[in-house]
Every structure is written in C-alpha cells, then in structure tokens.
C-alpha positions, 0 to 999 in steps of 0.5 A, a space after each residue: 434804763 437799759 431798754 432801747 427807745 423802741 422796745 415798748 413799741 415792738 410789743 404793740 400788736 400789729 394791725 395785720 394780726 388783727 385781720 385775716 389774710 383774705 381781708 387785707 384789702 385796700 380801703 377802696 376794696 373794703 368800701 366796694 365790698 360794703 357797697 355791693 353787700 348793701 346793694 344786694 341786701 337792699 334789692 333782696 329785702 325791699 318790700 318782702 311783706 307784699 312785694 311777692 304776694 304768693 307762697 312759694 312752698 314756704 309752708 315748708 319753711 314755716 313747718 321748720 321754724 315751728 319744729 325749732 320753736 317746739 324744741 322736740 327735735 335736735 338741731 341736726 334732726 330731720 323733721 321731714 324729708 324736705 328739711 335736712 336739719 333745723 339750722 336754717 329754721 333756727 336762723 329764721 326762728 331767732 329773727 322771728 323772735 326779734 321782729 315778730 311773726 310776719 312774712 318779712 321776718 320769715 323771708 329776711 334771712 334768705 335776703 341776708 344769705 343771698 347778699 352774703 353769697 354775692 360777696 363770696 362770689 366777689 372773693 371767689 372770682 377775684 382770687 381765682 383770676 387774681 383780678 378785682 375787676 372780674 370779681 366786681 363784675 361777677 358780684 354785680 351779675 349775681 347781685 341782679 341775676 333774677 333767679 338768685 334775686 328771686 330765691 333770696 326773697 322767699 323763705 326756702 332753705 335752698 338759698 343757703 346751698 350756694 353760699 357755703 358751696 361757693 365759700 368752700 370753693 373759694 377757700 380751696 382756691 386760696 389753699 392752692 395759692 397759699 397752701 395754708 392750713 387755715 384755708 384748707 380747714 375752712 374749705 372743708 368746714 364750708 363744704 361740710 355745711 352744705 350738708 345742713 340745708 337742701 338736698 341739692 347742695 348736699 349731693 352736688 358740691 362735694 362731688 364737684 370738688 372731688 371731680 375737680 381734684 381727681 381731674 387735677 390729679 390725672 393731669 398731674 400724673 400725665 405731666 409727671 410721666 411726660 417730664 420724667 420721660 422727656 426732660 428728667 424734671 421734678 414732677 408736680 405734686 398736689 398739696 396732699 397735706 392740705 387736702 387731708 386737712 380739708 377732708 378731716 374738717 369736712 368729716 368732723 363738721 358733716 358727721 352730725 348730719 349723717 349720724 342723725 339721718 342713719 340713727 333714725 333709719 331714714 332715706 338719706 336722699 328722699 327728694 332724689 328717690 321720689 323725683 328721679 335717680 339713676 334709673 332714668 338713665 340706666 333703665 334703657 340699658 337693662 332691657 333684654 333687647 338692648 338699647 333701641 334707636 328710639 331709646 337712644 334718642 330719648 336718652 340723648 334728649 334727657 341728657 342734653 335738655 337740661 343745658 337748654 335751661 341756661 339759654 332758652 328753656 323757661 321753668 316748667 313749674 311755679 317756683 321761679 316761673 316766667 317766660 325767660 330761661 335761667 339767663 336773660 336773652 341779652 346775658 346769654 352771649 356773654 355767658 357763652 363767650 365766657 364758657 368758650 374762653 374757659 374751655 380754651 384754657 381747660 388746664 387752668 384751675 378755672 376749669 372748676 367753673 366749667 365743671 360747675 356748670 356742666 355737672 349742674 345740668 347733668 345732675 338735673 338730667 337725673 330728675 324727671 322734671 329737669 327744668 325746675 329752677 328750685 334745683 338749679 340754685 347751686 349754679 347761680 354763682 358759677 353762672 355769674 362768674 362765667 358771664 363776668 369772664 365773658 364781659 372781660 374777654 370783650 375787650 380784645 374783640 372790640 379793641 384789637 390793638 395789642 395791650 398788656 395781658 392779665 395773668 390769671 394764677 392759681 396756686 401761687 406762693 405754695 413752694 412747700 407743696 411744689 404746686 405749679 401755677 396754673 395760668 390763663 391769659 385774659 387780655 386786659 387794657 391798661 394805660 393806652 387811650 384805646 384801653 380807656 375806651 374799652 374799660 368804659 365799654 365794659 363799665 357801660 355794658 355791666 351797668 346796662 345788664 345790671 339795670 336791665 336784669 333788676 328792671 326785668 325782675 321787678 317790673 316784668 317777672 314778679 307780676 307775671 310770676 304771681 299770675 302764673 303761680 295762681 293759675 298753676 292751681 285750679 282753685 283761688 289764691 289760698 295765700 291771700 286768704 290766709 294773710 287776710 284771715 290772720 286777724 280773725 278772733 278766737 273761736 273762729 271757724 275758717 272755711 275755704 269754699 271753692 270748686 274744686 275743693 281747695 287745699 287747706 293745708 298751706 293756708 292753715 300753716 300760714 294762719 297758724 304762723 301769722 295769727 295773733 289769736 290762740 291757734 288752738 281755738 281756730 278750726 279750718 275746713 275746705 268745702 266744695 261750693 256746691 255743698 254750701 247750701 241752706 241746709 249746710 248753713 243750718 248745721 253751722 254752730 252758733 257759738 263760733 265766729 265764721 270766716 267764709 272765704 268764697 270763690 268769687 266765681 261761685 255766685 250761688 254760694 255768695 248769695 247763700 252766705 249773704 241771705 243766711 247771715 246778712 254779711 257784707 262781702 269783702 274783696 281782697 285789699 290787694 289786686 289779685 291777677 287774674 281776678 278769677 283767682 280771688 276769694 271774697 270774705 263773708 265774716 260772721 260775728 256771733 256777738 261774743 268777745 274773746 280776748 285776743 292773744 
C-alpha cells in the first residue's frame, strides 16, 4: 500500500537502454542489414577451398599463424616486416583450431571481415547523407565490387584495414552529428586499430582524418573572420572536446604497437622504405641543375598515373590481376558522376569521400609500382559510396520534373559544440508518378551493376587471374603441387623439378601448414630438370619415400623417373590453365609404413 499502480512498471529497464543509439533502427532496417551481411558473406565464403586455386602471397599469412601457434612473440610483436602485429593471425589461428587446417579455415576470417566492412559502409553512407537508400546502394556496390570481393577471399591481412578505417570515419560522423563522448571514443579506438594490420592502413587513415579536420578548421576560421567582419555573428566552433576524446582513445589503443616496434629498434615502415617513399617525388628537386622539363614531365606522370587506376589502368602485378581497372567500365560513369556531385559541394562534411579517393591515389604515387591493387584496398569503401551517390544523382537527370530534395546533414543535434550543419542537396523523388519511375530505374541500375560485377568476378576474372598468376612465374604451379603433397606419409623427400629451378619456400610453407604428417620428417628440395639424371637418381636414399613433382614440359626428366622407379605418372586432379604450368607426380613408395600424425 502506498505505492502507485505503475511504480513497479517504472523500475523495468527500457528497451532503448539495451541497444546502442546507432542500432536503434526499424525492424525493416535490421532485416536489410542482416540480408546484406549474409549475402556479402555468402559471396566471399563460397568455395574458398578450390574456388581460387592459387596462392596470393598467403604464405605470409601462414607464417603469421605459425608465429601465433608458437607463442614466442607477443600479440603486438612484429614477427616480420610484412606483418605488423599478430592480431589478424590470432583470429585465423583460432578459427583453424575450430575447423582444422585447410585453405578454407585460413581464408574464412577474411570473408567475415569483408562482409562486416560492407555493413559498416552501409552505416557510414546512411549517417553521412542521412539517407538509408544511399546506404543500401553503397553497401550493395561494395558487396559486389570485384577487388574487395577478391581480397575478402584470400588470407592476407590487408582486408582488415578498410574495416577499421571505415568504422573510425563512421563514428567520427556520428560524433559530429550528436557530439557524444562514446562516438568520439569509438572513433579514436577504431582508427587506432588500423595500426594493427597492414602498413597501408596504418599510414593512411589517420592522416586522412587529420586532413579532413584541418580543412574543417581552416574553413571554420575563415567563416569566423567573415561573420565577425560582416554580420557580428557568433563564430562556428569545432567540437574540440570530442576531438580530444578521440585523440586520447587513439593514443591509448595504438601505443602498444609502437612500443613493440621501437623497443625492437626496427623500421616502423619497412614496406614504404623498400617500395618507394618521398625520394621518388623530391629527387628531381635536389639536383644542382634544378627541375628540367623532362623531369617535370616524368613527375607529372608519376603524380597523375595513379588516378588512372580508378578508371582505365589494370593491375601491373598478380595480387588482383585481370584486364579491368579498379572499377569496371560500366561502373566508371556513376563513380565520376558521384565525384562531380561531391566536388560541387566541397564545403559539406561529405568531402571526406573526395579526400579519401584523392589521398589514396597520391599516396600510391609515392611507390615505385603505383598500380599494385594490394595497396589500394583502403579506398574500396569510399569508391562504393561515391558510386552510390552517382546512382542517386541520376534521378533529376532522368526526370527533370521538380521534386522534393533530400537534405544531407552532418553534425546535427550538437548544440553543445555549436557545430553548424553541413548540407548538401541530393535531389530525390518522392510521391509523384515520375519519382516512382525514377526509383524503379535506380533499383534496376543497381541490380544490373550488382549482378554484372558478381558475374564478371566469378565467370571471367577468376579464371583469367589464375592463368595470369601462373604465367607470372617462370616455373610451374607450386601451390597446386603443395596441395597435392599435403597427403604424403612421414619420411618423404619432396622434390620440385623444373626449368628454371623453382622456388621451394612457398610450397614448403603450404605443405607444413596442411600436412597431416610429422613435419619434422619431411624434407624439401628444388632441382633443375637437367640435373635430374640417372647418376642423380642413384644418390637418392632408399630409406625415404620420394614425391617427385616434375615439370610436364621436361619429358626427359619424366622418362628418367619412370625408368628408374617404375612409378605411374599422376596429373593434377584440377584443371591447370595453361597446361604447361602443371607438375606431374611420380610417388616412390619405399615399402615401409609410418604412422601418420
């Protein structure tokens, strides 16, 4: 008695308290996000075991997981110049513990990370433009973007960079809108996590955000001078308290990485040191003769060439390969249209996308090989969002009838920071018959581009890339040989016999990772085909099994193996294109049996 009837009801926790503010969407939005994530994961996880039957520098990923399994190096220790920390190898290692050693278990973490990046891109575009449709279109473009799809299906650590970089920028956008400490803190922590993976993300995202805020500060200063001089109005202030919170979180989370780097007295940026640097740009200015006309022309080509990667320049290496630029030909017009739209509204917060695209190209101009797509992975989310903006701006062009416009606002609801909203008008149809047709056109265009990109990647790009990756090396496919050699018994000598002498390191790492045998009992030998003679055969030990992988273009070596051991020649169970890049196998069973571990 004495308690009002609703007193106990007021003690119940409110549902809104149980969900973060950025997740308080409608059921339809939650279902859309779930579908996007599942579709992205399905495309990336499908047939990882044999769907891409080449090794794309994944021996480095295996090396990282082996360091993690060994436990000799701390989580933030750098095992080699190619791996900053063991955070990604830890994720891969735990999944390998659960699923066993296979190609799929090594690559599956990349598929999850890639799918999560698609979801983060949705949130980034939605909150930057305050428009769910733009978010959905951006997510669908990234879902099917062939380079992002490709790097999400291999075991390299690169794919984690755009996830945490996009996450940090998304939380910064939310910090500008709502000015809440949790958003600023998560922004700083997310940007700090870019320091834990590949060097490109570590050197790119923090300078990008710094350039964004320095530009905003410069504009704020100019506006302050104009307002005071002309109208005697209160100046716009940046949310310095929020920026301080983000900076503090960034320092706290990133400090272990740099402590580990400098305590070991190692180069903090070994890849940049070996692959280029500012000397490529500054060298012409250091000559006594000054900058000549030829040097000026070469410098201009170096600076401008990376921009062609977006629209016309295929990769000049075998990480992604193919004969198409970063964006497929039929996607380029929408990307350029979105770029033009954003450039016309450069004072809005959406200018971060232009800076993202611009700085990626300029950063790659510092490298000797600017068209290596393994260094362009940081721009994938931005390219998807810019393309989505291009699709949305098609509407007023196709249907010039005046329609209501969607206001893109950033930094709304932040009165404490006195941050003025940044607006960008994105014409969007609503309600009129013409607008329904326009929406149908946008849906149709998005669907066609989605299907076209997925079809291109799986039907055209993957077969062409596999061929390209094999032809990139002068000897046969060592990855295929390694997969086939994973089933050899204990006490086997594995030979790769070809002209020229093949690299044994990558096959050795793959075999050591995949084999069920005692790795300590296996030995690996590269051999030139002309050295595989009858005299050499007589020197082979009789107390060890032999797995002779022989270049199928060396018939004399094959004949020598058959005559000496009477073995049957086994071809690869998978089609190798071109056929000249195949090893045939002559397995010599010495007749003793060893237990397989």
